[in-house]
N, CA, C and O of each residue as an XYZ file, in Angstrom:
792
protein
N     -35.883     92.707     18.424
C     -36.091     94.013     18.837
C     -37.558     94.426     18.884
O     -38.339     94.155     17.972
N     -37.902     95.097     19.991
C     -39.270     95.338     20.267
C     -39.551     96.944     19.899
O     -38.659     97.790     19.966
N     -40.822     97.213     19.529
C     -41.182     98.464     19.190
C     -42.310     98.999     20.136
O     -43.061     98.265     20.777
N     -42.339    100.415     20.145
C     -43.539    100.932     20.920
C     -44.535    101.389     20.034
O     -44.211    101.734     18.898
N     -45.815    101.438     20.445
C     -46.954    101.783     19.592
C     -46.880    103.355     19.701
O     -46.937    103.877     20.814
N     -46.759    104.074     18.616
C     -46.715    105.502     18.409
C     -47.925    106.074     18.075
O     -48.781    105.426     17.473
N     -48.113    107.447     18.470
C     -49.295    108.041     18.045
C     -49.252    108.242     16.500
O     -48.181    108.530     15.966
N     -50.376    108.098     15.783
C     -50.376    108.132     14.372
C     -50.400    109.549     13.872
O     -51.253    110.326     14.301
N     -49.552    109.904     13.032
C     -49.596    111.190     12.278
C     -48.834    111.059     10.878
O     -47.615    110.900     10.811
N     -49.642    111.140      9.813
C     -49.239    110.772      8.584
C     -47.957    111.606      8.167
O     -47.899    112.801      8.455
N     -46.981    111.002      7.521
C     -45.805    111.635      6.956
C     -44.888    112.332      8.017
O     -43.991    113.096      7.661
N     -45.131    112.058      9.286
C     -44.152    112.551     10.275
C     -42.814    111.998     10.127
O     -41.845    112.724     10.349
N     -42.662    110.767      9.768
C     -41.305    110.178      9.720
C     -40.497    110.800      8.697
O     -39.383    111.251      8.965
N     -41.036    110.854      7.449
C     -40.215    111.343      6.393
C     -39.877    112.879      6.541
O     -38.811    113.338      6.131
N     -40.817    113.619      7.132
C     -40.615    115.015      7.413
C     -39.526    115.184      8.388
O     -38.686    116.073      8.252
N     -39.519    114.279      9.455
C     -38.484    114.454     10.526
C     -37.118    114.084      9.999
O     -36.124    114.709     10.369
N     -37.044    113.045      9.113
C     -35.828    112.617      8.457
C     -35.216    113.685      7.618
O     -34.023    113.979      7.691
N     -36.077    114.260      6.813
C     -35.582    115.279      5.893
C     -35.112    116.491      6.648
O     -34.095    117.065      6.260
N     -35.792    116.934      7.722
C     -35.405    118.026      8.615
C     -34.017    117.741      9.237
O     -33.159    118.622      9.294
N     -33.823    116.507      9.694
C     -32.631    116.085     10.302
C     -31.481    116.254      9.372
O     -30.454    116.830      9.733
N     -31.654    115.709      8.059
C     -30.644    115.821      7.138
C     -30.267    117.265      6.845
O     -29.083    117.600      6.795
N     -31.299    118.152      6.644
C     -31.001    119.542      6.440
C     -30.239    120.132      7.501
O     -29.289    120.887      7.293
N     -30.690    119.760      8.754
C     -29.935    120.362     10.046
C     -28.561    120.115     10.085
O     -27.783    120.913     10.607
N     -28.168    118.950      9.514
C     -26.709    118.577      9.545
C     -25.926    119.047      8.475
O     -24.703    118.913      8.450
N     -26.649    119.648      7.502
C     -26.047    120.412      6.297
C     -25.540    119.292      5.292
O     -24.879    119.633      4.311
N     -25.824    118.037      5.512
C     -25.455    117.043      4.474
C     -26.518    115.940      4.321
O     -27.293    115.700      5.247
N     -26.556    115.291      3.195
C     -27.475    114.281      2.910
C     -27.041    112.978      3.717
O     -26.056    112.983      4.455
N     -27.763    111.981      3.542
C     -27.487    110.750      4.158
C     -26.227    109.960      3.427
O     -25.582    110.538      2.553
N     -25.959    108.801      3.775
C     -24.944    108.137      3.182
C     -25.143    108.156      1.688
O     -26.278    107.983      1.244
N     -24.179    108.344      0.929
C     -24.471    108.637     -0.542
C     -24.999    107.533     -1.298
O     -25.862    107.698     -2.160
N     -24.462    106.306     -0.974
C     -24.996    105.141     -1.770
C     -26.106    104.385     -0.928
O     -26.327    103.197     -1.168
N     -26.738    104.997     -0.038
C     -27.773    104.354      0.762
C     -29.240    104.795      0.453
O     -29.540    105.972      0.253
N     -30.117    103.779      0.430
C     -31.495    104.188      0.274
C     -32.322    104.061      1.550
O     -32.608    102.958      2.014
N     -32.680    105.149      2.076
C     -33.501    105.063      3.381
C     -34.888    104.721      3.092
O     -35.533    105.424      2.315
N     -35.387    103.719      3.642
C     -36.864    103.313      3.414
C     -37.597    103.374      4.787
O     -37.300    102.664      5.748
N     -38.507    104.230      4.767
C     -39.406    104.496      5.999
C     -40.678    104.092      5.735
O     -41.315    104.591      4.807
N     -41.227    103.049      6.609
C     -42.599    102.443      6.491
C     -43.264    102.621      7.780
O     -42.721    102.260      8.824
N     -44.434    103.171      7.745
C     -45.364    103.415      8.855
C     -46.599    102.689      8.705
O     -47.408    103.030      7.842
N     -46.827    101.642      9.535
C     -47.918    100.734      9.479
C     -49.023    101.150     10.340
O     -48.781    101.310     11.536
N     -50.260    101.356      9.872
C     -51.403    101.606     10.752
C     -52.509    100.560     10.435
O     -52.900    100.204      9.323
N     -52.925    100.149     11.666
C     -53.994     99.059     11.584
C     -55.358     99.674     11.923
O     -55.606    100.187     13.014
N     -56.154     99.589     10.984
C     -57.639    100.040     11.162
C     -58.494     98.742     11.391
O     -57.961     97.640     11.522
N     -59.783     98.928     11.430
C     -60.735     97.795     11.699
C     -60.807     96.891     10.546
O     -60.935     95.676     10.695
N     -60.718     97.528      9.262
C     -60.920     96.644      8.081
C     -59.834     96.793      7.066
O     -59.803     96.143      6.021
N     -58.874     97.751      7.453
C     -57.804     97.917      6.462
C     -56.420     98.098      7.220
O     -56.389     98.545      8.367
N     -55.386     97.763      6.590
C     -53.915     98.124      7.002
C     -53.459     99.126      5.986
O     -53.476     98.952      4.767
N     -53.048    100.196      6.625
C     -52.450    101.287      5.652
C     -50.870    101.406      6.005
O     -50.433    101.446      7.156
N     -50.139    101.454      4.905
C     -48.652    101.716      5.124
C     -48.137    102.926      4.384
O     -48.070    102.962      3.155
N     -47.779    103.908      5.174
C     -47.324    105.236      4.656
C     -45.888    105.036      4.436
O     -45.182    104.736      5.399
N     -45.372    105.177      3.230
C     -44.085    104.682      2.871
C     -43.288    105.796      2.135
O     -43.809    106.479      1.253
N     -42.043    105.942      2.525
C     -41.157    106.990      2.016
C     -39.851    106.439      1.775
O     -39.335    105.718      2.628
N     -39.170    106.752      0.514
C     -37.848    106.270      0.333
C     -37.066    107.576      0.020
O     -37.502    108.467     -0.709
N     -35.824    107.593      0.670
C     -34.984    108.869      0.431
C     -33.614    108.310     -0.098
O     -32.848    107.773      0.702
N     -33.301    108.418     -1.376
C     -32.092    108.037     -2.012
C     -30.908    108.941     -1.646
O     -31.052    110.163     -1.664
N     -29.706    108.352     -1.303
C     -28.574    109.159     -1.070
C     -28.124    109.839     -2.413
O     -28.531    109.417     -3.496
N     -27.352    110.806     -2.314
C     -26.949    111.592     -3.517
C     -26.149    110.618     -4.529
O     -26.143    110.849     -5.738
N     -25.489    109.539     -3.974
C     -24.792    108.786     -4.939
C     -25.682    107.908     -5.815
O     -25.244    107.488     -6.886
N     -26.995    107.595     -5.374
C     -27.895    106.828     -6.126
C     -29.170    107.584     -6.449
O     -30.147    106.966     -6.870
N     -29.198    108.872     -6.273
C     -30.392    109.688     -6.450
C     -30.798    109.675     -7.824
O     -31.956    109.472     -8.189
N     -29.707    109.923     -8.671
C     -29.894    109.993    -10.152
C     -30.395    108.590    -10.740
O     -31.232    108.530    -11.641
N     -29.841    107.534    -10.181
C     -30.287    106.211    -10.652
C     -31.692    105.928    -10.298
O     -32.456    105.320    -11.048
N     -32.043    106.433     -9.019
C     -33.464    106.179     -8.481
C     -34.355    106.887     -9.262
O     -35.453    106.383     -9.498
N     -34.045    108.049     -9.735
C     -34.972    108.946    -10.524
C     -35.146    108.317    -11.830
O     -36.273    108.273    -12.322
N     -34.055    107.784    -12.486
C     -34.114    107.147    -13.811
C     -34.911    105.965    -13.771
O     -35.566    105.641    -14.763
N     -34.923    105.196    -12.581
C     -35.663    103.998    -12.616
C     -37.209    104.327    -12.785
O     -37.983    103.519    -13.298
N     -37.579    105.511    -12.341
C     -38.990    105.892    -12.394
C     -39.271    106.542    -13.724
O     -40.274    106.193    -14.348
N     -38.453    107.472    -14.209
C     -38.492    108.325    -15.410
C     -38.156    107.392    -16.602
O     -37.080    107.558    -17.177
N     -39.000    106.430    -17.005
C     -38.546    105.495    -17.939
C     -38.385    106.136    -19.381
O     -37.623    105.631    -20.206
N     -39.112    107.232    -19.640
C     -38.885    107.765    -21.038
C     -37.779    108.824    -21.011
O     -37.522    109.412    -22.061
N     -37.129    109.102    -19.929
C     -35.961    109.886    -19.801
C     -36.195    111.323    -20.289
O     -35.345    111.894    -20.973
N     -37.325    111.893    -19.942
C     -37.622    113.238    -20.284
C     -37.381    114.171    -19.258
O     -37.642    115.360    -19.442
N     -36.848    113.707    -18.054
C     -36.483    114.552    -16.887
C     -37.674    114.889    -16.016
O     -37.528    115.685    -15.087
N     -38.923    114.289    -16.283
C     -40.003    114.515    -15.465
C     -40.697    113.256    -15.110
O     -40.573    112.303    -15.879
N     -41.407    113.139    -14.044
C     -42.021    111.951    -13.667
C     -43.551    112.216    -13.782
O     -44.109    113.130    -13.175
N     -44.193    111.325    -14.625
C     -45.689    111.493    -14.738
C     -46.286    110.632    -13.656
O     -45.636    109.759    -13.080
N     -47.597    110.918    -13.390
C     -48.380    110.124    -12.483
C     -48.366    108.645    -12.791
O     -48.352    107.784    -11.912
N     -48.369    108.397    -14.094
C     -48.464    106.947    -14.555
C     -47.050    106.315    -14.232
O     -47.021    105.176    -13.764
N     -45.887    107.003    -14.461
C     -44.657    106.513    -14.112
C     -44.457    106.270    -12.645
O     -43.898    105.252    -12.237
N     -44.945    107.271    -11.804
C     -44.877    106.976    -10.370
C     -45.711    105.711     -9.946
O     -45.197    104.868     -9.210
N     -46.873    105.593    -10.366
C     -47.711    104.516    -10.174
C     -46.920    103.132    -10.596
O     -46.887    102.154     -9.850
N     -46.356    103.174    -11.753
C     -45.724    101.891    -12.275
C     -44.549    101.626    -11.295
O     -44.310    100.460    -10.979
N     -43.838    102.597    -10.822
C     -42.749    102.347     -9.953
C     -43.223    101.734     -8.572
O     -42.594    100.838     -8.010
N     -44.330    102.267     -8.099
C     -44.870    101.682     -6.947
C     -45.329    100.239     -7.105
O     -45.125     99.395     -6.232
N     -45.959     99.988     -8.256
C     -46.425     98.565     -8.466
C     -45.058     97.552     -8.520
O     -45.053     96.420     -8.036
N     -43.975     98.147     -9.162
C     -42.775     97.285     -9.210
C     -42.160     97.059     -7.784
O     -41.666     95.992     -7.420
N     -42.249     98.185     -7.031
C     -41.671     98.086     -5.647
C     -42.502     97.023     -4.794
O     -41.927     96.187     -4.097
N     -43.758     97.099     -4.883
C     -44.810     96.216     -4.074
C     -44.450     94.728     -4.533
O     -44.782     93.852     -3.734
N     -43.843     94.337     -5.659
C     -43.537     92.983     -5.939
C     -42.575     92.426     -4.931
O     -42.501     91.215     -4.720
N     -41.805     93.356     -4.282
C     -40.668     92.842     -3.363
C     -41.200     92.949     -1.934
O     -40.434     92.817     -0.980
N     -42.523     93.191     -1.774
C     -43.113     93.361     -0.463
C     -44.212     92.363     -0.176
O     -45.020     92.033     -1.044
N     -44.231     91.855      1.140
C     -45.368     91.011      1.482
C     -46.066     91.472      2.768
O     -45.441     91.984      3.696
N     -47.235     91.292      2.778
C     -48.124     91.508      3.929
C     -49.011     90.353      4.234
O     -49.792     89.976      3.360
N     -48.970     89.758      5.381
C     -49.718     88.643      5.598
C     -50.553     88.921      6.972
O     -50.021     89.488      7.927
N     -51.818     88.500      6.990
C     -52.564     88.507      8.306
C     -53.101     87.154      8.547
O     -53.813     86.602      7.709
N     -52.773     86.593      9.690
C     -53.084     85.270     10.036
C     -52.647     84.192      9.083
O     -53.319     83.185      8.861
N     -51.361     84.488      8.474
C     -50.826     83.551      7.651
C     -51.290     83.683      6.081
O     -50.744     83.045      5.181
N     -52.270     84.512      5.898
C     -52.859     84.676      4.533
C     -52.236     86.013      3.808
O     -52.218     87.086      4.410
N     -51.817     85.897      2.710
C     -51.308     86.981      1.960
C     -52.345     88.097      1.666
O     -53.462     87.787      1.252
N     -52.021     89.291      1.857
C     -53.096     90.341      1.637
C     -52.517     91.312      0.636
O     -51.495     91.937      0.920
N     -53.144     91.467     -0.553
C     -52.575     92.372     -1.682
C     -52.611     93.709     -1.277
O     -53.617     94.174     -0.741
N     -51.518     94.424     -1.502
C     -51.276     95.897     -1.290
C     -51.847     96.664     -2.462
O     -51.564     96.382     -3.627
N     -52.621     97.594     -2.130
C     -53.280     98.420     -3.284
C     -52.782     99.873     -3.040
O     -52.511    100.275     -1.908
N     -52.671    100.679     -4.213
C     -52.181    102.017     -4.046
C     -53.230    103.040     -3.783
O     -54.284    102.990     -4.418
N     -53.006    104.013     -2.848
C     -53.941    105.092     -2.643
C     -53.341    106.391     -3.353
O     -54.067    107.099     -4.051
N     -52.138    106.648     -3.172
C     -51.530    107.844     -3.900
C     -49.926    107.664     -3.823
O     -49.315    106.880     -3.097
N     -49.432    108.527     -4.695
C     -47.931    108.591     -4.776
C     -47.490    110.008     -5.019
O     -48.188    110.737     -5.724
N     -46.291    110.473     -4.438
C     -45.780    111.758     -4.684
C     -44.215    111.632     -4.655
O     -43.605    110.960     -3.824
N     -43.658    112.339     -5.632
C     -42.276    112.141     -5.947
C     -41.604    113.553     -6.015
O     -42.202    114.517     -6.492
N     -40.370    113.627     -5.530
C     -39.601    114.851     -5.764
C     -39.099    115.054     -7.141
O     -39.098    114.106     -7.926
N     -38.669    116.234     -7.491
C     -38.040    116.433     -8.714
C     -36.678    116.041     -8.852
O     -36.104    115.740     -7.805
N     -36.004    115.976     -9.969
C     -34.753    115.384    -10.247
C     -33.633    115.999     -9.373
O     -32.781    115.304     -8.820
N     -33.696    117.445     -9.279
C     -32.646    118.154     -8.596
C     -32.420    117.802     -7.089
O     -31.292    117.519     -6.686
N     -33.487    117.824     -6.281
C     -33.312    117.284     -4.868
C     -32.875    115.795     -4.819
O     -32.117    115.353     -3.955
N     -33.414    115.068     -5.811
C     -32.967    113.598     -5.755
C     -31.433    113.468     -5.958
O     -30.795    112.692     -5.246
N     -30.831    114.214     -6.918
C     -29.396    114.184     -7.074
C     -28.695    114.744     -5.831
O     -27.580    114.311     -5.538
N     -29.286    115.680     -5.091
C     -28.679    116.208     -3.946
C     -28.726    115.302     -2.601
O     -28.068    115.551     -1.591
N     -29.571    114.259     -2.750
C     -29.788    113.330     -1.571
C     -30.813    113.875     -0.643
O     -30.851    113.444      0.509
N     -31.690    114.832     -1.066
C     -32.782    115.285     -0.129
C     -34.212    114.975     -0.747
O     -35.243    115.295     -0.156
N     -34.204    114.328     -1.981
C     -35.451    114.138     -2.525
C     -36.068    112.861     -1.974
O     -35.365    112.004     -1.439
N     -37.432    112.733     -2.111
C     -38.034    111.509     -1.584
C     -39.194    110.982     -2.510
O     -39.803    111.719     -3.285
N     -39.431    109.699     -2.365
C     -40.507    109.081     -3.079
C     -41.543    108.609     -1.952
O     -41.215    107.782     -1.102
N     -42.725    109.149     -1.997
C     -43.677    108.805     -0.992
C     -44.943    108.252     -1.560
O     -45.490    108.774     -2.532
N     -45.403    107.205     -0.960
C     -46.697    106.574     -1.435
C     -47.465    106.035     -0.209
O     -46.912    105.784      0.862
N     -48.618    105.897     -0.418
C     -49.554    105.260      0.628
C     -50.292    104.079     -0.031
O     -50.929    104.201     -1.077
N     -50.166    102.987      0.619
C     -50.786    101.749      0.129
C     -51.591    101.052      1.255
O     -51.354    101.292      2.439
N     -52.471    100.253      0.888
C     -53.399     99.621      1.888
C     -53.806     98.244      1.400
O     -53.779     97.874      0.226
N     -54.186     97.533      2.452
C     -54.735     96.207      2.269
C     -56.088     95.930      3.080
O     -56.199     96.351      4.231
N     -56.968     95.315      2.544
C     -58.169     94.891      3.212
C     -58.051     93.711      4.110
O     -57.577     92.664      3.669
N     -58.435     93.809      5.296
C     -58.248     92.708      6.302
C     -59.566     92.399      6.882
O     -60.439     93.264      6.950
N     -59.762     91.039      7.357
C     -61.043     90.673      7.954
C     -61.254     91.302      9.322
O     -60.374     91.529     10.151
N     -62.644     91.564      9.438
C     -62.951     92.301     10.761
C     -63.575     91.257     11.582
O     -64.780     91.006     11.556
N     -62.634     90.613     12.369
C     -62.999     89.481     13.286
C     -62.428     89.731     14.692
O     -61.317     90.245     14.827
N     -63.163     89.378     15.705
C     -62.641     89.515     17.120
C     -61.559     88.521     17.318
O     -61.375     87.594     16.528
N     -60.786     88.738     18.466
C     -59.720     87.798     18.870
C     -58.445     88.329     18.372
O     -58.371     89.411     17.790
N     -57.367     87.505     18.620
C     -56.030     87.866     18.298
C     -55.708     87.520     16.831
O     -56.078     86.501     16.248
N     -54.988     88.489     16.336
C     -54.429     88.317     14.895
C     -53.002     88.484     14.782
O     -52.448     89.192     15.623
N     -52.321     87.938     13.869
C     -50.885     88.055     13.573
C     -50.627     88.732     12.236
O     -51.151     88.282     11.217
N     -49.833     89.804     12.208
C     -49.618     90.477     10.987
C     -48.167     90.464     10.822
O     -47.419     90.667     11.779
N     -47.716     90.216      9.560
C     -46.288     90.282      9.091
C     -46.137     91.068      7.958
O     -46.741     90.786      6.924
N     -45.311     92.135      8.049
C     -44.943     92.942      6.986
C     -43.409     92.838      6.713
O     -42.593     93.092      7.598
N     -43.050     92.456      5.455
C     -41.642     92.361      5.083
C     -41.376     93.066      3.677
O     -42.034     92.882      2.653
N     -40.291     93.900      3.835
C     -39.879     94.716      2.733
C     -38.459     94.168      2.170
O     -37.426     94.303      2.827
N     -38.488     93.609      1.042
C     -37.255     93.129      0.487
C     -36.738     93.996     -0.714
O     -35.859     93.597     -1.478
N     -37.315     95.132     -0.809
C     -36.904     95.963     -2.046
C     -35.500     96.545     -1.780
O     -35.212     97.196     -0.776
N     -34.683     96.249     -2.757
C     -33.376     96.760     -2.802
C     -32.638     96.660     -1.433
O     -32.058     97.630     -0.946
N     -32.689     95.446     -0.843
C     -32.096     95.296      0.454
C     -30.649     95.536      0.548
O     -30.160     96.002      1.577
N     -29.908     95.221     -0.537
C     -28.526     95.447     -0.607
C     -28.007     96.875     -0.281
O     -26.935     97.055      0.298
N     -28.817     97.866     -0.679
C     -28.414     99.213     -0.559
C     -29.282    100.097      0.479
O     -29.102    101.304      0.639
N     -30.194     99.369      1.123
C     -31.129    100.035      1.913
C     -30.972    100.094      3.390
O     -30.472     99.124      3.961
N     -31.351    101.140      4.064
C     -31.516    101.118      5.449
C     -32.980    101.284      5.759
O     -33.631    102.171      5.208
N     -33.514    100.451      6.630
C     -35.001    100.410      6.823
C     -35.355    100.900      8.194
O     -34.722    100.554      9.192
N     -36.401    101.730      8.221
C     -37.106    102.149      9.407
C     -38.589    101.789      9.370
O     -39.331    102.370      8.578
N     -39.034    100.872     10.179
C     -40.392    100.396     10.222
C     -41.077    100.629     11.433
O     -40.539    100.149     12.430
N     -42.185    101.279     11.601
C     -42.814    101.622     12.873
C     -44.340    101.291     12.696
O     -44.872    101.131     11.597
N     -44.987    101.207     13.916
C     -46.362    100.957     13.968
C     -47.062    102.239     14.632
O     -46.691    102.646     15.733
N     -48.003    102.801     13.970
C     -48.711    104.062     14.428
C     -50.126    103.743     14.962
O     -50.835    102.873     14.457
N     -50.473    104.469     15.967
C     -51.767    104.315     16.451
C     -52.754    105.104     15.659
O     -52.445    106.246     15.321
N     -53.911    104.606     15.330
C     -54.891    105.224     14.557
C     -55.941    105.751     15.406
O     -56.651    104.945     16.007
N     -56.140    107.037     15.539
C     -57.275    107.747     16.392
C     -58.648    107.226     16.209
O     -59.502    107.293     17.093
N     -58.862    106.642     14.901
C     -60.157    106.182     14.534
C     -60.399    104.613     15.112
O     -61.467    104.012     14.999
N     -59.295    104.124     15.696
C     -59.399    102.846     16.245
C     -58.728    102.735     17.597
O     -57.861    101.891     17.822
N     -59.170    103.643     18.523
C     -58.451    103.771     19.810
C     -58.330    102.515     20.596
O     -57.368    102.317     21.338
N     -59.259    101.703     20.445
C     -59.198    100.410     21.294
C     -58.356     99.285     20.852
O     -58.342     98.238     21.499
N     -57.641     99.447     19.766
C     -56.737     98.569     19.217
C     -55.707     98.194     20.216
O     -55.163     99.111     20.832
N     -55.362     96.950     20.460
C     -54.372     96.520     21.331
C     -53.245     95.763     20.574
O     -53.506     94.810     19.840
N     -51.968     96.227     20.782
C     -50.801     95.490     20.201
C     -50.348     94.565     21.397
O     -49.901     95.052     22.436
N     -50.473     93.333     21.218
C     -50.136     92.439     22.221
C     -48.606     92.062     22.144
O     -47.995     91.878     23.197
N     -47.966     91.941     20.919
C     -46.572     91.765     20.786
C     -46.116     92.239     19.458
O     -46.785     92.042     18.443
N     -45.039     92.831     19.459
C     -44.413     93.304     18.115
C     -42.870     93.097     18.089
O     -42.192     93.361     19.082
N     -42.379     92.665     17.048
C     -41.075     92.401     16.861
C     -40.540     92.866     15.417
O     -41.233     92.741     14.407
N     -39.321     93.383     15.410
C     -38.678     93.862     14.196
C     -37.292     93.153     14.197
O     -36.593     93.040     15.205
N     -36.976     92.700     12.987
C     -35.663     91.977     12.701
C     -34.541     92.995     12.785
O     -34.785     94.201     12.839
N     -33.344     92.518     12.796
C     -32.146     93.408     13.043
C     -32.071     94.383     11.963
O     -31.663     95.507     12.255
N     -32.444     94.095     10.608
C     -32.241     95.016      9.540
C     -33.468     96.060      9.555
O     -33.413     97.061      8.840
N     -34.519     95.820     10.343
C     -35.666     96.734     10.314
C     -36.546     96.626      9.139
O     -37.372     97.498      8.871
N     -36.366     95.501      8.396
C     -37.118     95.223      7.104
C     -38.419     94.257      7.438
O     -39.346     94.142      6.636
N     -38.390     93.692      8.495
C     -39.441     92.620      8.789
C     -40.125     92.941     10.134
O     -39.525     92.908     11.208
N     -41.414     93.252      9.990
C     -42.142     93.615     11.279
C     -43.167     92.431     11.474
O     -43.849     92.073     10.514
N     -43.284     91.825     12.695
C     -44.249     90.879     12.998
C     -44.954     91.373     14.288
O     -44.268     91.800     15.217
N     -46.282     91.327     14.367
C     -46.851     91.743     15.554
C     -48.215     90.902     15.701
O     -48.804     90.369     14.761
N     -48.582     90.880     16.956
C     -49.940     90.221     17.254
C     -50.763     91.333     17.898
O     -50.294     92.137     18.704
N     -52.089     91.314     17.459
C     -52.897     92.581     17.805
C     -54.336     91.996     17.994
O     -54.739     90.948     17.489
N     -55.006     92.793     18.757
C     -56.545     92.579     18.955
C     -57.236     93.804     18.431
O     -56.999     94.901     18.936
N     -58.141     93.651     17.371
C     -58.689     94.806     16.967
C     -59.695     95.514     17.962
O     -60.230     94.931     18.905
N     -59.878     96.785     17.650
C     -60.692     97.626     18.392
C     -62.142     97.294     18.194
O     -62.498     96.732     17.158
N     -63.028     97.624     19.171
C     -64.416     97.282     18.976
C     -65.034     98.249     18.042
O     -64.704     99.435     18.038
N     -65.920     97.758     17.259
C     -66.608     98.680     16.313
C     -67.692     99.437     17.109
O     -68.319     98.940     18.045
N     -67.842    100.667     16.647
C     -68.781    101.561     17.382
C     -70.246    100.955     17.198
O     -70.590    100.406     16.151
N     -71.068    101.099     18.290
C     -72.402    100.552     18.356
C     -73.220    101.367     17.426
O     -72.869    102.515     17.153
N     -74.372    100.799     16.888
C     -75.265    101.555     15.985
C     -75.811    102.804     16.720
O     -76.000    103.830     16.066
N     -76.074    102.768     18.042
C     -76.600    103.939     18.757
C     -75.520    104.938     18.792
O     -75.843    106.104     18.565
N     -74.315    104.671     19.034
C     -73.130    105.662     18.937
C     -73.097    106.321     17.594
O     -73.090    107.546     17.477
N     -73.076    105.418     16.495
C     -72.942    106.010     15.169
C     -74.111    106.911     14.881
O     -73.870    107.956     14.277
N     -75.370    106.634     15.244
C     -76.528    107.456     14.932
C     -76.511    108.711     15.720
O     -76.926    109.746     15.198
N     -76.020    108.700     17.049
C     -75.804    110.000     17.734
C     -74.814    110.899     17.057
O     -75.041    112.099     16.901
N     -73.647    110.275     16.632
C     -72.642    111.111     16.073
C     -72.942    111.692     14.745
O     -72.375    112.699     14.321
N     -73.855    111.027     14.097
C     -74.327    111.568     12.701
C     -75.453    112.475     12.751
O     -75.915    112.982     11.729
N     -75.962    112.722     14.050
C     -77.140    113.554     14.113
C     -76.793    114.989     14.392
O     -77.685    115.834     14.478
């Protein structure tokens, strides 16, 4: 399956998904976990804007997996611990070399919307990549809770890296494994940088 390079706008995917669910008056499949991953390639980093939306049948279980002390609330520490556990099931490689994914932020819904099937778990992670000219191959694979998950994985264009070229991109049938070949954008010249900062 091939993908198109989309304009980058953070959290558009999860917002659109939740609006669509609200518009139909019903939540998604009750026992399904919708995982939306938006990959953005910068000059020195890859960012993944990630959202999971549990169906009403597993929303309580998803919340309890995060709320480990069972007090009905999720602390920042519990949210971060959940993301770290999730990332153990995820791999990102660039040119065949594994790139560790690091956390930037996490945001979680309260228990009530989770139980109704409209809650979401959102987090932004990133990896540092080498800034080298020429073609590069990136592979992102999400194996987190595959048995109950529906995956949506997209590539977004970063306005800060407009000359990036995606040469080839493929997604597996499940939507959980993205592989692409890209040529990084040119770094701004010192003269351009000095003019923009003046």
